[in-house]
C-alpha positions as CSV (number, residue, x, y, z in Angstrom):
1,M,-22.4,11.6,-1.7
2,T,-20.9,12.8,-5.0
3,I,-17.4,11.5,-5.6
4,L,-14.5,13.0,-7.5
5,V,-11.8,10.5,-8.5
6,T,-8.4,12.2,-9.2
7,R,-6.5,9.0,-10.1
8,P,-5.2,8.9,-13.7
9,S,-6.7,6.9,-16.5
10,P,-7.4,4.1,-17.1
11,A,-7.7,3.2,-13.3
12,G,-9.6,6.4,-12.5
13,D,-12.2,5.8,-15.3
14,E,-12.6,2.2,-14.2
15,L,-13.3,3.2,-10.6
16,V,-15.9,5.8,-11.7
17,S,-17.6,3.2,-13.9
18,R,-17.8,0.7,-11.0
19,L,-19.1,3.4,-8.6
20,R,-21.8,4.4,-11.1
21,A,-22.8,0.8,-11.6
22,L,-23.4,0.7,-7.8
23,G,-25.7,3.8,-8.2
24,Q,-23.2,6.4,-6.9
25,V,-22.7,9.8,-8.5
26,A,-19.0,9.9,-9.5
27,Y,-16.8,11.9,-11.8
28,S,-13.3,11.4,-13.2
29,F,-10.8,14.3,-12.8
30,P,-7.3,12.9,-13.5
31,L,-4.6,15.1,-12.2
32,I,-1.6,13.4,-14.0
33,E,-0.9,11.6,-17.2
34,F,1.9,9.3,-18.3
35,S,4.5,9.3,-21.0
36,P,7.7,7.2,-21.8
37,G,10.5,7.7,-19.3
38,R,13.8,9.4,-20.2
39,Q,15.8,6.2,-19.6
40,L,13.3,3.7,-21.1
41,A,15.5,3.1,-24.2
42,L,18.3,1.8,-21.8
43,L,16.0,-0.9,-20.3
44,P,16.8,-3.8,-22.7
45,G,20.6,-3.3,-22.1
46,L,20.1,-3.2,-18.3
47,L,18.0,-6.3,-18.3
48,A,20.5,-8.1,-20.6
49,D,23.2,-7.5,-18.0
50,L,21.3,-9.1,-15.1
51,R,22.6,-12.3,-13.5
52,A,21.3,-15.0,-11.2
53,G,20.8,-13.5,-7.7
54,D,20.3,-9.9,-8.9
55,L,17.2,-8.1,-7.7
56,V,14.7,-6.2,-9.9
57,F,12.0,-4.0,-8.5
58,I,8.9,-2.8,-10.4
59,L,7.4,0.1,-8.6
60,S,4.3,0.6,-10.8
61,Q,2.2,-1.2,-13.4
62,H,3.1,1.7,-15.7
63,V,6.6,0.3,-15.9
64,V,5.2,-2.8,-17.4
65,Q,2.9,-0.8,-19.7
66,F,5.8,1.2,-21.2
67,A,8.4,-1.5,-21.2
68,K,6.2,-4.2,-22.9
69,P,6.3,-2.8,-26.5
70,L,10.0,-2.0,-26.3
71,L,10.9,-5.4,-25.1
72,S,8.6,-7.0,-27.6
73,K,10.8,-5.5,-30.3
74,S,14.1,-6.6,-28.7
75,D,15.4,-10.1,-28.2
76,I,15.8,-9.6,-24.5
77,G,12.4,-10.1,-23.1
78,W,12.0,-10.4,-19.3
79,P,15.0,-12.4,-18.0
80,E,14.4,-15.4,-15.8
81,K,17.7,-15.2,-13.9
82,P,17.1,-12.4,-11.4
83,S,14.6,-12.3,-8.5
84,W,11.6,-10.0,-9.4
85,F,9.8,-7.9,-6.8
86,A,6.7,-5.7,-7.3
87,I,5.4,-2.9,-5.1
88,G,2.0,-4.6,-4.7
89,R,-0.5,-7.1,-6.1
90,T,-1.8,-5.0,-9.0
91,T,1.7,-4.4,-10.3
92,A,2.7,-8.0,-9.7
93,L,-0.3,-9.3,-11.7
94,A,0.5,-6.9,-14.6
95,F,4.1,-8.2,-14.7
96,H,3.3,-11.9,-14.3
97,T,0.6,-11.7,-17.0
98,I,3.1,-10.7,-19.7
99,S,6.3,-12.4,-18.4
100,H,4.9,-15.6,-16.7
101,L,7.8,-15.2,-14.2
102,P,7.5,-15.6,-10.4
103,V,7.3,-12.2,-8.7
104,R,7.3,-11.5,-4.9
105,Y,5.3,-8.7,-3.5
106,P,3.9,-7.6,-0.1
107,L,0.4,-9.0,0.6
108,D,-1.1,-6.1,2.5
109,R,-0.1,-2.5,1.7
110,E,1.5,-1.3,-1.5
111,T,4.3,0.7,0.1
112,S,8.1,0.7,0.1
113,E,8.0,0.1,3.9
114,V,6.1,-3.1,3.6
115,L,8.0,-4.3,0.5
116,L,11.3,-3.8,2.5
117,Q,10.0,-6.2,5.2
118,L,10.1,-9.2,2.8
119,P,12.5,-11.9,4.2
120,E,14.4,-12.1,0.9
121,L,15.4,-8.4,1.2
122,Q,17.1,-8.6,4.6
123,N,20.5,-10.1,3.7
124,I,21.4,-8.5,0.3
125,A,25.0,-7.2,0.8
126,D,26.9,-7.0,-2.5
127,K,23.8,-7.9,-4.6
128,R,22.8,-5.8,-7.6
129,A,19.4,-4.1,-7.4
130,L,17.8,-2.6,-10.4
131,I,14.8,-0.3,-9.6
132,L,12.3,0.3,-12.5
133,R,10.2,3.4,-11.7
134,G,8.8,6.7,-12.8
135,N,10.2,10.2,-12.4
136,G,10.3,11.7,-9.0
137,G,8.7,9.7,-6.2
138,R,10.2,8.5,-2.9
139,E,13.8,7.5,-2.4
140,L,13.2,5.2,0.6
141,L,13.5,1.9,-1.3
142,G,16.8,2.8,-3.0
143,E,18.3,4.4,0.2
144,T,17.4,1.3,2.3
145,L,18.7,-1.2,-0.2
146,T,21.9,0.8,-0.4
147,A,22.2,0.9,3.4
148,R,21.8,-2.9,3.5
149,G,24.8,-3.2,1.2
150,A,23.2,-3.6,-2.3
151,K,24.5,-1.9,-5.4
152,V,21.5,0.0,-6.6
153,E,20.7,1.3,-10.1
154,F,17.6,3.1,-11.3
155,C,15.8,3.2,-14.7
156,E,13.1,5.8,-15.3
157,C,10.7,3.8,-17.4
158,Y,7.9,6.4,-17.4
159,Q,7.1,10.0,-16.5
160,R,4.2,11.4,-14.5
161,N,3.1,14.8,-16.0
162,A,0.7,17.1,-14.3
163,K,-2.4,17.8,-16.4
164,I,-3.0,21.6,-16.8
165,Y,-6.4,22.9,-15.7
166,D,-7.9,26.3,-14.9
167,G,-8.3,26.1,-11.1
168,T,-11.1,28.6,-10.7
169,E,-13.1,26.9,-13.5
170,E,-12.7,23.4,-12.1
171,A,-13.4,24.5,-8.5
172,F,-16.7,26.2,-9.6
173,R,-17.6,23.1,-11.7
174,W,-17.1,20.5,-8.9
175,R,-18.6,22.7,-6.2
176,E,-21.7,23.3,-8.3
177,R,-22.0,19.6,-9.0
178,G,-22.1,19.0,-5.2
179,V,-18.8,17.0,-4.9
180,T,-18.5,16.0,-1.2
181,T,-15.9,13.2,-1.4
182,L,-12.4,13.2,-3.0
183,V,-10.3,10.2,-3.9
184,V,-6.5,10.9,-4.0
185,T,-3.9,8.2,-4.4
186,S,-0.5,10.0,-4.1
187,G,1.0,12.9,-2.1
188,E,2.1,14.5,-5.4
189,M,-1.6,14.6,-6.5
190,L,-2.8,15.8,-3.2
191,Q,-0.4,18.7,-3.2
192,Q,-1.3,19.4,-6.8
193,L,-5.1,19.5,-6.0
194,Y,-4.6,21.8,-3.0
195,T,-2.5,24.2,-5.1
196,L,-4.8,24.1,-8.1
197,I,-7.9,25.2,-6.2
198,P,-8.0,29.0,-5.4
199,E,-7.9,29.9,-1.7
200,W,-11.6,31.0,-1.4
201,Y,-12.9,27.7,-2.9
202,R,-10.3,25.8,-0.9
203,N,-11.6,27.1,2.4
204,D,-15.3,27.2,1.4
205,W,-15.4,23.7,-0.3
206,L,-12.3,21.6,-0.9
207,L,-11.1,21.2,2.7
208,H,-14.7,20.4,3.9
209,C,-14.9,17.4,1.5
210,Q,-14.3,13.9,2.9
211,L,-10.9,12.7,1.6
212,V,-10.2,9.0,0.8
213,V,-6.5,8.2,0.6
214,V,-4.4,5.1,0.4
215,S,-1.9,5.3,3.3
216,E,-1.3,6.7,6.7
217,R,1.5,8.8,5.3
218,L,-0.9,10.5,2.9
219,A,-3.4,11.0,5.7
220,I,-0.8,12.9,7.7
221,L,0.0,15.1,4.7
222,A,-3.7,15.8,4.3
223,R,-4.2,16.8,7.9
224,D,-1.2,19.1,7.6
225,L,-2.9,20.8,4.6
226,G,-6.1,21.3,6.5
227,W,-8.4,18.3,5.8
228,Q,-10.2,16.8,8.8
229,D,-12.5,14.1,7.4
230,I,-10.1,11.5,6.1
231,R,-10.6,7.8,5.4
232,I,-7.7,5.5,4.6
233,A,-8.4,2.6,2.2
234,D,-6.7,-0.6,3.1
235,N,-4.8,-0.7,-0.2
236,A,-4.1,1.4,-3.3
237,D,-6.1,-0.7,-5.8
238,N,-9.7,0.1,-7.0
239,D,-11.2,-2.9,-5.0
240,A,-9.8,-1.3,-1.8
241,L,-11.0,2.2,-2.8
242,L,-14.5,0.8,-3.5
243,R,-14.6,-0.8,0.0
244,A,-13.6,2.5,1.6
245,L,-16.2,4.5,-0.4
246,Q,-19.0,2.1,0.6
């Protein structure tokens, strides 16, 4: 089994290192990279306005990564008054490590659906909800909180940018190296990979690879694109991906 990990750095590099330490043949092929979000500069002011009872949602550890240096320079920091929520354990840990604040998060899957099942989010009429996120992405969280009566605001703290590759060159490289397993952690990247690889290589190689994804939603998208051998990791972090790959 030769594994191609498409998740961005540094998480993708870390997963490849751990796989190689276990004797696996693995390569990193990050499909996206990150840069500061268009609304990042507004974050200190948005946080300063928060009151007790307000809700703040951190949808990725990249929010923490880009907000940390900005807030270090301001006098705001991470306010204690609001209730903090994270999309999953990895993001919660990144936030708690730098803020030392309590943060609630779903214990099983890192998805908006599971986050929305938390008891604290059932009766939120007239509460203010600030969602800290990247560009694009799903709208389910904001739409559901609005439907439950919350006043929702967004702040784009980081941007995901597609990395530019020569599709024919990359397809030739990975097919020649005998890649048989692909790790893909978002629908955006799955679509990007499918589009990047030219049709001949797609039909001859890409769609015959085993695909490891992180949710049932992603597995459905993969089946629609033509993959048949699909494995779903039980979470989106590297520990769960390692379990799925072993």
